[in-house]
C-alpha positions as CSV (number, residue, x, y, z in Angstrom):
1,M,-6.1,14.3,44.1
2,K,-3.5,12.2,42.4
3,N,-6.1,9.9,40.9
4,L,-8.0,12.9,39.6
5,L,-4.9,14.2,37.9
6,K,-4.2,10.8,36.3
7,T,-7.8,10.6,35.1
8,F,-7.6,14.1,33.6
9,V,-4.3,13.4,31.8
10,S,-5.5,10.1,30.4
11,F,-8.8,11.7,29.2
12,L,-6.9,14.6,27.6
13,T,-4.5,12.1,25.9
14,M,-7.4,10.1,24.5
15,T,-9.2,13.2,23.3
16,L,-6.2,14.4,21.4
17,A,-5.4,11.0,19.9
18,F,-8.9,10.6,18.5
19,S,-9.3,14.2,17.3
20,C,-6.0,14.1,15.4
21,S,-6.7,10.9,13.6
22,T,-8.0,11.1,10.0
23,Q,-11.7,10.7,9.6
24,N,-12.9,8.6,6.7
25,N,-16.6,9.1,6.0
26,I,-16.9,6.4,3.3
27,T,-18.8,3.3,4.3
28,P,-17.4,-0.2,3.6
29,A,-20.1,-0.8,1.0
30,N,-19.0,2.3,-0.9
31,I,-15.4,1.3,-0.7
32,T,-16.3,-2.1,-2.2
33,S,-18.2,-0.6,-5.0
34,L,-15.3,1.8,-5.8
35,L,-12.9,-1.1,-5.9
36,E,-15.2,-3.2,-8.2
37,T,-15.5,-0.4,-10.7
38,N,-11.8,0.5,-10.6
39,Q,-12.8,4.2,-10.6
40,F,-11.7,6.2,-7.6
41,T,-9.3,8.9,-6.3
42,F,-6.4,8.3,-4.0
43,V,-5.9,11.3,-1.7
44,A,-2.3,11.4,-0.3
45,E,-1.9,12.5,3.3
46,H,1.7,11.6,4.0
47,A,4.8,11.1,1.8
48,N,7.5,8.6,3.0
49,P,10.8,9.3,1.3
50,N,13.2,6.3,1.2
51,N,16.4,8.4,0.8
52,L,18.2,9.0,4.1
53,D,19.7,12.2,2.7
54,V,16.2,13.7,2.6
55,V,15.5,12.5,6.1
56,N,18.8,14.0,7.4
57,V,18.0,17.3,5.8
58,M,14.5,17.3,7.4
59,N,16.1,16.5,10.8
60,S,18.5,19.4,10.4
61,I,15.8,22.0,10.0
62,P,15.0,23.8,13.3
63,G,11.6,22.6,14.5
64,G,11.5,19.9,11.9
65,S,10.2,16.5,12.4
66,S,12.5,13.6,13.1
67,S,10.2,11.1,11.4
68,R,10.5,9.9,7.8
69,M,6.9,10.9,7.2
70,L,6.0,14.3,5.6
71,N,2.5,15.6,6.0
72,L,1.0,16.8,2.7
73,D,-1.6,19.4,2.0
74,S,-4.8,18.5,0.2
75,G,-4.7,18.3,-3.6
76,Y,-2.1,15.5,-4.1
77,T,-4.0,12.7,-5.8
78,I,-4.1,9.8,-8.2
79,E,-7.4,9.8,-10.1
80,I,-8.3,6.6,-11.9
81,R,-11.1,6.6,-14.4
82,T,-12.0,4.1,-17.1
83,D,-10.4,6.2,-19.9
84,E,-7.8,8.4,-18.0
85,L,-5.2,8.3,-15.2
86,E,-4.2,11.6,-13.6
87,V,-1.3,11.7,-11.1
88,T,-0.4,14.8,-9.1
89,L,2.1,13.8,-6.3
90,P,5.2,15.5,-5.0
91,Y,8.6,13.8,-5.0
92,F,11.2,13.9,-2.2
93,G,14.4,12.0,-2.9
94,R,17.3,11.4,-5.1
95,M,16.8,11.8,-8.8
96,Y,19.4,10.3,-11.2
97,T,18.4,12.4,-14.2
98,A,16.9,15.6,-12.9
99,N,15.1,17.9,-15.3
100,L,15.8,21.7,-15.5
101,D,12.0,22.3,-15.6
102,P,10.9,22.0,-11.9
103,S,7.4,21.1,-12.9
104,K,8.7,17.8,-14.3
105,N,10.6,16.8,-11.2
106,S,7.4,15.6,-9.4
107,Y,4.8,13.1,-10.5
108,R,2.4,15.2,-12.5
109,F,1.0,13.7,-15.7
110,T,-2.2,12.6,-17.3
111,T,-2.4,9.6,-19.6
112,K,-5.0,7.6,-21.5
113,D,-2.5,4.7,-22.3
114,F,-2.4,2.7,-19.0
115,T,-3.3,-0.7,-17.6
116,V,-4.6,-1.6,-14.2
117,D,-4.0,-5.1,-12.8
118,K,-6.1,-6.0,-9.6
119,K,-5.5,-8.9,-7.2
120,E,-6.3,-9.9,-3.7
121,G,-3.8,-8.9,-1.1
122,K,-3.2,-10.0,2.5
123,K,-6.0,-9.7,5.1
124,G,-8.7,-8.7,2.7
125,S,-6.9,-5.8,1.0
126,T,-6.9,-5.2,-2.8
127,V,-3.7,-4.5,-4.6
128,F,-3.6,-2.5,-7.8
129,T,-0.6,-2.4,-10.2
130,I,-0.9,0.5,-12.6
131,V,1.4,0.8,-15.6
132,A,1.4,4.0,-17.6
133,N,2.6,2.9,-21.0
134,D,3.5,6.4,-22.3
135,Q,5.5,7.5,-19.3
136,Q,9.1,6.6,-19.8
137,N,10.4,7.3,-16.3
138,I,7.7,5.4,-14.3
139,R,7.9,1.6,-14.1
140,N,4.7,1.1,-12.1
141,I,2.4,2.5,-9.4
142,N,1.4,0.0,-6.8
143,M,-1.6,0.7,-4.6
144,E,-2.8,-1.4,-1.7
145,V,-6.4,-0.5,-0.5
146,F,-7.6,-1.9,2.8
147,K,-11.2,-2.6,3.8
148,N,-11.6,0.8,5.7
149,G,-10.4,2.8,2.7
150,K,-6.9,3.5,3.9
151,T,-4.4,3.2,1.1
152,Y,-0.7,2.7,0.8
153,V,0.9,3.7,-2.6
154,W,4.5,3.2,-3.7
155,I,5.9,4.3,-7.0
156,E,8.8,2.6,-8.8
157,S,10.7,4.8,-11.3
158,N,13.6,4.3,-13.7
159,D,15.3,7.7,-13.0
160,R,14.8,8.2,-9.2
161,Q,14.5,6.3,-5.9
162,S,11.2,4.9,-5.0
163,I,8.8,6.8,-2.7
164,S,5.6,5.8,-0.9
165,Y,2.5,7.6,0.2
166,D,-0.2,7.0,2.8
167,G,-3.8,8.2,2.4
168,Y,-7.3,7.1,1.6
169,I,-9.6,6.6,-1.4
170,T,-12.7,8.4,-2.3
171,A,-15.2,8.7,-5.2
172,N,-14.1,10.6,-8.2
173,S,-15.3,14.2,-8.5
174,I,-17.8,15.0,-11.3
175,R,-16.1,16.8,-14.1
176,K,-17.6,19.9,-15.6
177,K,-18.0,20.0,-19.3
């Protein structure tokens, strides 16, 4: 009976662990082609604020998570096209020059004046450094894409503390004209 209980608990644990993990349906060949063309969409799943004040506030909320990672809803993306960069990401952290307009306190902008630098990273990853030339508050957006499509993004700003995001890449959606 004791062995049956241990087996059931381990089976239940494994089932929960695999069902809660993110499922990426992109094949490695598709990931390689997306990275070669430099046209893809990063979908953020988690935000990782670096400010301990934000983490302390999150810990003080009843039922809140004690981790530094915030789960994000769908829709937070960085879309890279040959002629346009569109960033829609939330921000959690300390801002040194906050704006009275709340829509300008997160990372939400579209630019046509940007550069993308690509180089090989460690263990077969690809590292992109994106510089939006017409955005005065953002120094650069760094993006490390791994072979399985998982992606780590960190944004360095002039007017706020840096923040990082975890997620995955996918193909760009087709725009309606």
